[in-house]
C-alpha positions as CSV (number, residue, x, y, z in Angstrom):
1,M,29.5,-134.0,-126.1
2,Y,27.4,-131.0,-127.1
3,F,28.1,-127.4,-127.2
4,N,25.9,-124.6,-127.9
5,K,27.6,-121.3,-127.6
6,A,26.7,-117.8,-129.4
7,I,29.3,-114.8,-129.2
8,V,28.1,-111.7,-131.2
9,I,29.8,-108.2,-131.1
10,G,27.8,-105.7,-132.9
11,N,25.0,-102.7,-132.8
12,L,21.8,-103.0,-131.3
13,T,19.0,-102.2,-134.6
14,R,16.3,-100.8,-131.9
15,D,16.1,-99.9,-128.3
16,P,16.1,-102.6,-126.0
17,E,12.3,-103.4,-124.7
18,M,11.8,-104.8,-121.3
19,K,9.2,-106.7,-119.9
20,A,8.3,-109.0,-116.8
21,L,7.5,-113.1,-116.6
22,P,4.4,-113.5,-114.6
23,S,6.7,-115.0,-111.6
24,G,8.3,-111.1,-111.6
25,I,11.6,-111.9,-113.6
26,Q,12.6,-109.1,-115.9
27,V,13.2,-110.0,-119.5
28,T,14.7,-107.9,-121.7
29,S,14.8,-108.4,-125.9
30,F,17.0,-106.8,-128.5
31,A,18.1,-107.0,-132.0
32,V,22.0,-107.0,-132.9
33,A,23.3,-106.5,-136.2
34,T,27.1,-108.0,-137.6
35,N,28.6,-107.1,-140.8
36,R,31.0,-109.3,-142.5
37,V,33.0,-107.9,-145.5
38,W,34.9,-110.3,-148.0
39,K,36.2,-110.5,-151.1
40,D,34.3,-112.4,-154.1
41,K,36.5,-114.2,-157.2
42,N,36.8,-111.9,-158.7
43,G,38.2,-109.4,-156.1
44,A,35.3,-107.4,-155.8
45,K,34.6,-106.3,-151.9
46,Q,31.6,-107.7,-150.8
47,E,29.4,-106.9,-147.6
48,S,26.5,-108.6,-145.8
49,T,24.7,-108.0,-142.5
50,D,23.2,-110.2,-140.2
51,Y,20.9,-109.7,-137.5
52,H,20.2,-111.8,-134.2
53,N,17.5,-111.7,-131.6
54,V,18.7,-111.3,-128.2
55,V,16.9,-112.0,-124.9
56,V,18.4,-111.6,-121.2
57,F,16.6,-112.1,-118.0
58,G,17.0,-110.8,-114.6
59,R,19.3,-108.4,-113.3
60,Q,21.5,-108.4,-116.8
61,A,17.9,-107.1,-118.3
62,E,17.4,-104.4,-116.0
63,T,20.9,-103.1,-116.6
64,A,20.8,-103.6,-120.3
65,A,17.5,-101.8,-120.7
66,Q,18.4,-99.2,-118.6
67,Y,21.9,-98.9,-120.6
68,L,21.4,-100.1,-123.8
69,K,20.1,-97.7,-126.5
70,K,19.9,-98.3,-130.6
71,G,23.0,-98.1,-132.1
72,A,25.1,-98.9,-129.2
73,S,28.0,-101.5,-129.5
74,V,27.3,-104.5,-127.6
75,L,28.9,-107.9,-126.9
76,V,26.4,-110.9,-126.1
77,E,27.6,-114.3,-125.1
78,G,25.0,-117.0,-124.6
79,R,23.2,-120.2,-126.4
80,M,21.3,-120.2,-129.2
81,Q,17.4,-121.1,-128.9
82,T,14.6,-121.6,-131.2
83,R,10.9,-121.4,-129.6
84,S,7.7,-122.0,-131.3
85,W,4.2,-120.9,-131.0
86,D,1.0,-121.2,-132.9
87,D,-0.2,-117.6,-134.4
88,K,-3.6,-116.5,-132.8
89,T,-4.6,-114.6,-135.8
90,S,-3.7,-117.1,-138.9
91,G,-3.4,-120.3,-136.7
92,E,0.0,-121.2,-138.6
93,K,2.9,-122.2,-136.3
94,K,5.6,-119.5,-136.1
95,Y,9.3,-120.1,-135.4
96,R,12.1,-117.6,-133.6
97,T,15.7,-118.5,-132.9
98,E,17.5,-116.4,-130.6
99,I,20.6,-116.0,-128.2
100,V,19.6,-116.4,-125.0
101,A,22.3,-114.4,-123.1
102,D,24.5,-114.9,-120.3
103,R,26.7,-112.0,-120.2
104,V,25.9,-108.8,-122.1
105,Q,29.2,-106.1,-122.1
106,F,28.5,-102.5,-123.2
107,G,30.8,-101.7,-126.0
108,P,32.4,-97.9,-126.2
109,R,30.0,-95.0,-126.2
110,R,29.8,-93.1,-129.8
111,E,30.9,-90.1,-127.8
112,G,34.2,-92.2,-127.3
113,G,33.9,-92.9,-123.5
114,A,33.7,-96.3,-122.3
115,V,30.1,-97.4,-120.4
116,G,30.9,-98.8,-116.9
117,A,27.8,-100.7,-116.6
118,S,28.8,-103.7,-118.4
119,T,27.4,-106.5,-117.0
120,G,29.5,-109.9,-116.6
121,A,33.4,-107.7,-116.6
122,P,34.6,-105.1,-114.8
123,A,34.4,-101.3,-116.2
124,S,37.7,-100.5,-118.5
125,K,39.9,-97.8,-118.1
126,T,39.3,-94.9,-120.2
127,E,42.4,-93.0,-121.8
128,K,42.2,-89.9,-120.2
129,G,42.8,-89.9,-116.4
130,G,43.1,-93.5,-116.2
131,K,39.7,-94.2,-113.8
132,G,37.2,-96.7,-115.0
133,A,33.8,-95.4,-116.1
134,A,32.0,-95.9,-112.5
135,G,34.7,-93.5,-110.6
136,A,34.6,-91.2,-113.9
137,A,30.9,-90.8,-113.5
138,K,31.3,-90.5,-109.3
139,D,33.6,-87.3,-110.3
140,A,30.9,-86.0,-112.3
141,G,28.2,-86.6,-109.3
142,A,26.3,-88.8,-111.3
143,D,24.5,-92.1,-109.7
144,V,26.0,-95.3,-110.6
145,G,23.3,-97.3,-109.6
146,G,25.0,-99.6,-106.9
147,A,28.3,-100.0,-109.6
148,I,31.3,-101.4,-108.2
149,E,34.2,-99.3,-107.4
150,Y,37.7,-100.9,-108.1
151,P,40.7,-99.5,-106.5
152,E,42.7,-96.9,-108.5
153,E,46.2,-98.7,-107.7
154,E,47.5,-101.9,-109.6
155,I,47.0,-104.8,-108.1
156,N,50.6,-106.9,-106.9
157,A,49.7,-110.6,-107.6
158,E,52.3,-111.1,-104.7
159,D,49.6,-109.6,-102.6
160,I,47.1,-112.2,-102.7
161,P,46.7,-114.5,-100.1
162,F,46.0,-117.7,-102.1
């Protein structure tokens, strides 16, 4: 059995770039930086940053391009893929390893509010007022772009018919 799964939580290093394939499918690419902190054998604190290229397709690509900006926190789940091509100017073979995202979930905004337009997961509740970000945006009169509105009351497991 083989397994190819990548899960990365970090911050965007640049604004997402959205393009369309000849078939009309939207593709968004961005890079995510992750930090690693450890102590070396002398007990000194060491820090390292890794950069990950991410590619998202379809509706999630549109959502990511619309809501994500440089510096935004994000969780990306997907698979690792390396592609190659011949450089037109130099003629040499180039390689790029990237994460092809199955799910992109937005992290908290720097202002402190939660982003409710995460793709693949419901909006999280905020501490003030207990409303999801989609409900807060609706109350503020903002266009939530077809976001799912979740019920305000708690769900009782005994009410589920299966």
